[in-house]
N, C-alpha and C positions, 0 to 999 in steps of 0.2 A: 597394500594391503590397497584394494580399489576406491574410490569415494564416489561415490552417484552421483549426477548431475539432475536437479528436481526440474521437473517441469512446469510452464509458467503458473502461477496463483498457486507454492509450493517455496517451501526455506528447505535448506538444509540446513541440519544442527547440525555442528563439527562435534559436540560430546560423543554423541551415539551414532553418525552417519547413518539419519532417518532424515527420509524426507516429509515435515508437518506442511497440513494445510495452511496458508494463509487466510486470515480474515475476508467473509465472502465478498465484500464489491472489492478486494484488494485482486491488481495485478499482479503485484512484483513488491515480497516485504525479504523482512531481512532479517533473520537469526538473533542477532546480538543485538537489535533493539528487545525482541521478542517477535515471537511468531504472530501473536494476536496483535499487539499495536502495532508494530513494524513495518507497518504498508509503504512504500517507496516511492510508490505508483499505484495510482487506482485508475480500475477497468472504467467504459468509457461508461457518461451519465452522471458519473459519481468524482464528488473534490474530495479533494486530500484536508485535514485540518491537522496540522501538526500540532496542535497539542497535546493530543492521545494518538495520535500516527492512524489514523481510521476513515475512512472515505464514508464520506455521505452524499447523499439528494440535494441540502440541501445545508448550505454553508450556518453554522451554530451564530447566534445574536454575538451583534457586534461583527463582526467577518461575510465576508463579500467577495462572490464569483473572480477570481481570477483567467479572463479570456484570456491574455497571452499564454497559460501556461495550458489551455488545452488541446492538446493535437488528434488527429482523427483515429489515432490509434488508442490516447487515454483519454483518464481526467484527466481532468488541473489539479490545481490548489485554489484553499479557499484566504484573505489575506484580512489584513483590519482594515476594517473601513475607513 
Protein backbone atom coordinates (compact mmCIF):
# COMPACT_ATOMS: atom_id res chain seq x y z
CA UNK A 1 0.00 0.00 0.00
CA UNK A 2 1.33 3.44 -0.91
CA UNK A 3 1.29 6.12 1.77
CA UNK A 4 0.94 9.66 0.40
CA UNK A 5 3.39 12.40 1.31
CA UNK A 6 1.47 15.48 2.35
CA UNK A 7 2.44 18.94 1.18
CA UNK A 8 3.16 21.84 3.52
CA UNK A 9 0.07 22.84 5.49
CA UNK A 10 -1.30 19.29 5.49
CA UNK A 11 -0.84 16.26 7.71
CA UNK A 12 -1.29 12.57 7.04
CA UNK A 13 -3.96 10.71 8.94
CA UNK A 14 -2.49 7.21 9.13
CA UNK A 15 -5.87 5.66 9.86
CA UNK A 16 -7.30 6.44 6.44
CA UNK A 17 -4.08 7.54 4.61
CA UNK A 18 -5.62 10.88 3.68
CA UNK A 19 -3.90 14.27 3.91
CA UNK A 20 -5.91 16.72 6.00
CA UNK A 21 -5.39 20.47 5.96
CA UNK A 22 -3.83 21.98 9.08
CA UNK A 23 -5.33 24.97 10.86
CA UNK A 24 -5.30 28.06 8.63
CA UNK A 25 -2.23 29.77 10.13
CA UNK A 26 -0.29 26.55 10.68
CA UNK A 27 2.68 25.63 8.48
CA UNK A 28 3.30 22.12 9.86
CA UNK A 29 0.87 20.13 12.01
CA UNK A 30 0.75 16.69 13.58
CA UNK A 31 -2.24 14.39 13.11
CA UNK A 32 -1.43 12.40 16.25
CA UNK A 33 -2.28 15.48 18.32
CA UNK A 34 -5.21 16.39 16.11
CA UNK A 35 -5.00 18.08 12.73
CA UNK A 36 -6.71 21.26 13.92
CA UNK A 37 -5.06 21.77 17.32
CA UNK A 38 -1.80 20.00 16.57
CA UNK A 39 0.32 22.77 15.08
CA UNK A 40 4.09 22.26 15.33
CA UNK A 41 5.15 25.33 13.35
CA UNK A 42 3.28 28.48 12.34
CA UNK A 43 3.38 30.46 9.12
CA UNK A 44 5.44 33.65 9.07
CA UNK A 45 3.78 36.39 11.12
CA UNK A 46 2.02 33.98 13.51
CA UNK A 47 2.95 32.71 16.95
CA UNK A 48 2.41 29.20 18.32
CA UNK A 49 0.64 28.94 21.67
CA UNK A 50 1.32 25.49 23.12
CA UNK A 51 -1.73 25.73 25.37
CA UNK A 52 -4.03 24.88 22.47
CA UNK A 53 -1.65 24.15 19.58
CA UNK A 54 -2.96 27.03 17.48
CA UNK A 55 -1.20 29.99 15.81
CA UNK A 56 -2.08 33.58 16.63
CA UNK A 57 -1.13 37.04 15.38
CA UNK A 58 -0.90 38.15 19.03
CA UNK A 59 -0.04 35.89 21.98
CA UNK A 60 -2.78 35.32 24.60
CA UNK A 61 -2.86 37.32 27.86
CA UNK A 62 -0.02 36.27 30.16
CA UNK A 63 2.21 35.29 27.23
CA UNK A 64 4.72 37.18 25.10
CA UNK A 65 6.56 36.63 21.83
CA UNK A 66 9.68 34.48 21.93
CA UNK A 67 11.67 36.33 19.29
CA UNK A 68 14.51 33.78 19.45
CA UNK A 69 12.14 31.14 18.02
CA UNK A 70 11.07 33.31 15.07
CA UNK A 71 12.83 32.58 11.75
CA UNK A 72 12.76 33.88 8.20
CA UNK A 73 10.75 30.83 7.10
CA UNK A 74 8.32 30.32 10.00
CA UNK A 75 6.66 32.03 12.91
CA UNK A 76 7.75 31.83 16.53
CA UNK A 77 6.31 30.70 19.84
CA UNK A 78 4.42 32.34 22.68
CA UNK A 79 6.09 31.99 26.08
CA UNK A 80 4.93 32.93 29.57
CA UNK A 81 5.73 36.43 30.77
